[in-house]
C-alpha positions in Angstrom: -38.9 -16.3 47.6 -37.2 -18.5 45.0 -34.8 -21.0 46.4 -32.7 -21.4 43.3 -30.8 -18.9 41.2 -29.9 -18.4 37.6 -26.7 -16.5 38.2 -25.7 -13.0 37.2 -26.3 -11.7 33.7 -24.4 -8.8 32.0 -26.9 -6.1 33.1 -26.6 -7.2 36.8 -23.0 -5.9 37.1 -22.0 -2.4 38.3 -18.6 -0.8 38.0 -16.7 -1.0 41.3 -18.9 -3.8 42.6 -17.1 -6.2 44.9 -18.2 -9.8 45.2 -17.0 -12.2 47.9 -17.3 -15.7 46.4 -18.8 -18.6 48.3 -17.4 -22.0 49.2 -13.8 -21.8 50.5 -11.8 -24.8 49.4 -9.2 -26.7 51.4 -6.7 -28.3 49.1 -4.9 -31.5 49.8 -2.5 -33.9 48.2 -5.5 -35.5 46.5 -5.9 -32.4 44.2 -2.3 -32.8 43.2 -2.8 -36.5 42.4 -5.8 -35.8 40.3 -4.1 -32.9 38.6 -1.1 -35.0 37.6 -3.5 -37.8 36.4 -5.5 -35.4 34.2 -2.5 -33.8 32.7 1.0 -35.1 31.9 2.4 -32.7 34.6 5.7 -33.7 36.1 7.8 -30.7 37.0 10.1 -31.9 39.8 9.5 -29.1 42.3 5.7 -29.9 42.3 6.3 -33.7 42.4 8.9 -34.3 45.1 9.2 -33.0 48.6 12.9 -34.0 48.6 13.6 -32.0 45.4 11.7 -29.0 46.9 13.7 -29.2 50.1 17.0 -29.3 48.1 15.7 -26.1 46.5 15.2 -24.2 49.8 11.5 -24.9 50.4 10.1 -26.9 53.3 8.1 -29.2 51.1 6.7 -29.5 47.6 4.1 -26.7 46.9 1.0 -27.5 44.9 1.2 -26.7 41.2 0.7 -23.0 40.5 -2.1 -23.8 38.1 -4.0 -25.7 40.9 -4.0 -22.4 42.7 -5.2 -20.6 39.6 -8.0 -23.1 38.8 -9.2 -23.1 42.4 -9.5 -19.4 42.6 -10.9 -19.1 39.1 -13.5 -21.8 40.0 -14.6 -19.8 43.1 -15.5 -16.8 40.8 -17.5 -18.7 38.2 -20.9 -18.8 39.9 -20.8 -15.0 40.4 -19.0 -13.9 37.3 -19.2 -16.4 34.4 -22.1 -18.8 35.1 -23.8 -17.4 32.1 -20.7 -16.8 30.1 -20.4 -17.3 26.3 -16.7 -17.4 26.5 -13.8 -16.5 28.8 -11.6 -14.2 26.7 -8.3 -13.2 28.3 -6.1 -12.5 31.3 -3.6 -9.9 32.4 -1.5 -8.7 35.4 -1.4 -12.1 37.1 0.9 -12.5 40.1 1.4 -15.6 42.3 2.2 -14.1 45.7 3.0 -17.1 47.9 3.1 -20.9 47.4 0.0 -22.9 48.3 0.6 -26.0 50.4 -1.5 -29.1 51.0 -3.9 -28.1 53.8 -4.3 -24.5 52.8 -7.8 -23.1 52.4 -8.5 -20.7 49.6 -11.3 -18.3 49.0 -11.9 -15.7 46.3 -13.0 -12.1 45.8 -13.6 -10.1 42.6 -14.1 -6.5 41.8 -15.8 -5.3 38.6 -13.3 -3.0 36.9 -14.9 -2.7 33.4 -18.0 -3.2 31.4 -18.8 -3.0 27.7 -22.0 -4.1 26.0 -21.5 -5.8 22.6 -23.0 -4.2 19.5 -25.6 -7.0 19.1 -27.1 -5.9 22.4 -27.4 -9.5 23.6 -24.3 -9.8 25.6 -21.4 -7.8 27.0 -17.8 -8.1 28.3 -17.2 -8.0 32.0 -13.7 -7.1 33.3 -12.8 -8.3 36.8 -9.8 -8.3 39.1 -9.9 -11.5 41.1 -7.8 -12.4 44.1 -7.4 -15.6 46.0 -6.7 -15.5 49.8 -5.5 -18.3 52.1 -6.7 -19.1 55.6 -4.2 -16.5 57.1 -5.7 -13.7 55.0 -2.6 -13.7 52.7 -3.2 -13.0 49.0 -1.9 -16.0 47.1 -2.9 -14.9 43.6 -4.4 -12.0 41.8 -5.2 -11.4 38.2 -7.5 -9.6 35.7 -9.7 -11.5 33.4 -12.5 -10.5 30.9 -15.4 -12.7 30.0 -18.3 -12.4 27.6 -21.6 -12.8 29.4 -25.2 -13.1 28.1 -27.9 -10.5 28.9 -31.0 -11.7 30.6 -33.0 -9.1 28.7 -31.7 -7.7 25.4 -33.8 -4.5 26.0 -32.2 -3.8 29.3 -30.2 -0.5 29.2 -26.5 -0.8 28.7 -24.2 0.2 31.6 -21.8 3.0 31.1 -18.8 1.7 29.0 -15.5 1.5 30.8 -12.7 -0.6 29.4 -9.6 -0.9 31.6 -6.1 -0.8 30.1 -4.0 -3.5 31.9 -0.3 -3.3 31.9 1.1 -5.4 28.9 3.7 -7.1 31.2 4.3 -7.7 34.9 7.6 -6.0 35.6 10.1 -8.7 36.5 11.3 -6.8 39.6 7.7 -7.0 41.0 7.5 -10.8 40.7 7.1 -12.6 44.1 9.9 -15.2 44.7 9.0 -18.0 47.2 10.8 -17.4 50.5 13.9 -19.5 50.7 14.0 -20.5 47.0 17.6 -21.4 46.1 18.6 -23.1 42.9 22.3 -22.9 43.6 22.6 -26.7 44.0 19.9 -27.6 41.5 19.9 -31.2 40.4 19.4 -31.2 36.6 19.4 -35.0 36.4 16.5 -35.3 38.7 14.7 -32.4 37.0 14.8 -34.2 33.7 16.7 -31.8 31.4 20.1 -30.0 31.4 18.9 -26.7 30.1 19.4 -23.7 32.3 18.5 -20.0 32.1 21.6 -19.1 30.2 20.8 -21.7 27.5 17.6 -20.0 26.4 17.8 -17.1 23.9 15.3 -14.4 23.3 13.4 -15.2 20.1 14.0 -18.9 20.4 11.0 -21.1 19.5 10.6 -24.5 21.1 8.3 -27.1 19.6 7.1 -29.3 22.4 6.4 -32.2 20.0 3.7 -34.2 21.9 0.0 -34.0 21.6 -3.1 -34.9 23.7 -6.6 -35.6 22.2 -9.4 -34.0 24.2 -12.2 -36.2 25.6 -15.6 -35.2 27.0 -15.0 -37.2 30.2 -11.6 -35.8 31.1 -12.5 -32.2 30.5 -15.7 -32.4 32.5 -13.9 -34.1 35.3 -11.2 -31.5 35.3 -13.7 -28.6 35.3 -15.7 -30.2 38.1 -12.5 -30.7 40.1 -12.2 -26.9 40.3 -15.9 -26.4 41.1 -16.3 -24.5 37.9 -20.0 -24.5 37.2 -20.2 -22.5 33.9 -23.1 -24.0 31.9 -21.2 -24.0 28.5 -18.8 -26.7 29.8 -21.5 -29.2 30.7 -24.8 -28.5 29.1 -24.8 -29.2 25.3 -28.0 -27.1 24.9 -26.2 -24.0 26.3 -24.6 -23.4 22.8 -26.3 -23.1 19.5 -23.9 -25.7 18.0 -24.9 -28.3 20.6 -21.3 -28.7 21.8 -19.8 -28.6 25.2 -17.1 -25.9 25.3 -13.8 -27.1 26.8 -12.8 -25.0 29.9 -10.0 -22.7 28.8 -8.0 -23.5 31.9 -8.0 -27.1 30.8 -6.1 -26.0 27.7 -3.7 -23.9 29.7 -2.8 -26.9 31.9 -2.5 -29.3 29.0 -0.1 -26.8 27.2 1.9 -26.2 30.4 2.3 -29.9 30.9 3.3 -30.5 27.3 5.9 -27.8 27.6 7.9 -30.0 30.0 9.6 -31.4 26.9 12.0 -28.5 26.3 11.1 -26.5 29.5 11.4 -29.1 32.3 13.3 -26.6 34.4 10.7 -23.9 34.2 9.6 -24.9 37.7 7.4 -22.1 38.9 4.9 -19.8 37.2 5.5 -16.4 38.8 3.3 -14.2 36.7 0.8 -14.0 33.9 1.4 -11.1 31.6 -1.4 -11.7 29.1 -3.5 -14.4 27.8 -6.1 -15.0 25.1 -8.3 -18.0 24.4 -8.0 -17.4 20.6 -10.5 -20.1 19.5 -12.8 -22.6 21.2 -11.7 -26.2 21.8 -14.0 -29.3 21.7 -13.8 -33.0 22.4 -11.9 -34.7 19.6 -9.4 -31.9 19.1 -5.8 -32.8 19.5 -3.8 -30.2 21.4 -0.1 -29.5 20.8 2.1 -26.7 22.1 5.1 -24.5 21.3 6.8 -21.8 23.3 8.8 -18.7 22.4 11.3 -17.0 24.7 10.2 -13.3 24.9 12.6 -11.9 27.5 15.0 -12.9 30.3 15.5 -11.3 33.7 17.7 -11.9 36.8 16.2 -12.2 40.2 17.5 -11.6 43.7 17.1 -15.3 44.7 20.3 -17.4 44.5 20.6 -19.4 41.3 17.2 -18.3 40.1 16.5 -16.6 36.8 13.2 -15.6 35.1 12.1 -16.4 31.6 9.3 -14.6 29.9 7.6 -17.2 27.7 4.8 -17.3 25.2 3.0 -20.6 25.4 0.8 -21.4 22.4 -1.6 -24.3 22.3 -2.7 -25.4 18.8 -4.7 -28.0 17.0 -2.4 -27.8 13.9 0.0 -25.5 12.2 3.7 -25.0 12.4 5.5 -24.1 15.6 6.2 -20.3 15.6 3.3 -19.4 13.4 0.9 -17.3 15.5 -1.1 -14.8 13.4 -2.0 -14.4 9.8 -1.2 -11.4 7.6 -4.5 -9.8 8.8 -3.1 -9.8 12.4 -5.7 -12.3 13.5 -5.3 -15.8 15.1 -6.0 -18.6 12.6 -8.6 -21.2 13.6 -5.9 -23.6 14.7 -4.6 -21.4 17.5 -6.4 -22.2 20.8 -4.3 -20.3 23.4 -1.8 -17.5 23.5 -0.4 -17.2 27.0 2.4 -14.8 28.0 3.9 -15.7 31.4 7.0 -15.5 33.6 8.7 -18.7 34.8 11.4 -19.2 37.4 14.3 -21.4 36.2 17.8 -22.3 37.5 20.6 -20.1 36.3 
């Protein structure tokens, strides 16, 4: 019996299949330190225990995207080891905060399959959830990924393409227990802008940029135990380039958005997301945001902003698609999410 595995290919998946992912991960403050070193992340709630306690929490939770990357990484060996590209996200909810010392594991269900017209690959749709050591779901989301076939002549599975909800209803967002922004310290947070200062349709240019390097993106991808071949093996792509992990772009853009959205402290939901174009070492990533909607919450002093976060390697802030309705080559990421901010 072979002792090594080559991972799953498109023809290996079946609709309704449930996969429990290996290697639970205990997260500590070290992951936070590395995350803040790799990205210019500095939102106060995820940086300071004292700030978090003043906001009604017992300590500073780990950054929401640490949770996302960890759960995502658990799924890679089973779902996207042989991926060509991760394509998009929907229906993401962060259920409870993750604290240093928590142990996360992942599980995915195959909810859709569609072979591509070239017969060499197909799109796999999965619903993935992350669970902590108490059996509590901390995160769940849908994603879809293009995966190679092992054998181009293998029969295609029956096509089923799910239709995710275009937006997570704001009244279904999970608010961390005890969260209270009634006495929020805007000086310590870094900016004076509150929920009422943002207007639907407003576009915010986050100004700064970060040039991608091979070393940083591979270190970041390994941090989350993401083993997808295209991120490390230059021979896995015909162009001989290592593809930057899409989550690396998400975290860079989120960190860059601090300039203008310093008080968007918590990511509560992911409505939709698309990795519009690939990114490679040498690209310089910039970001802009658009306010799509606003909602009140039941938590004291806490409002929700629905934001579009766009990562680019050029082009003007606010320009998303061409006249043909397609993303231009400069757009890397289009992420629609809910953030919790002080009212």
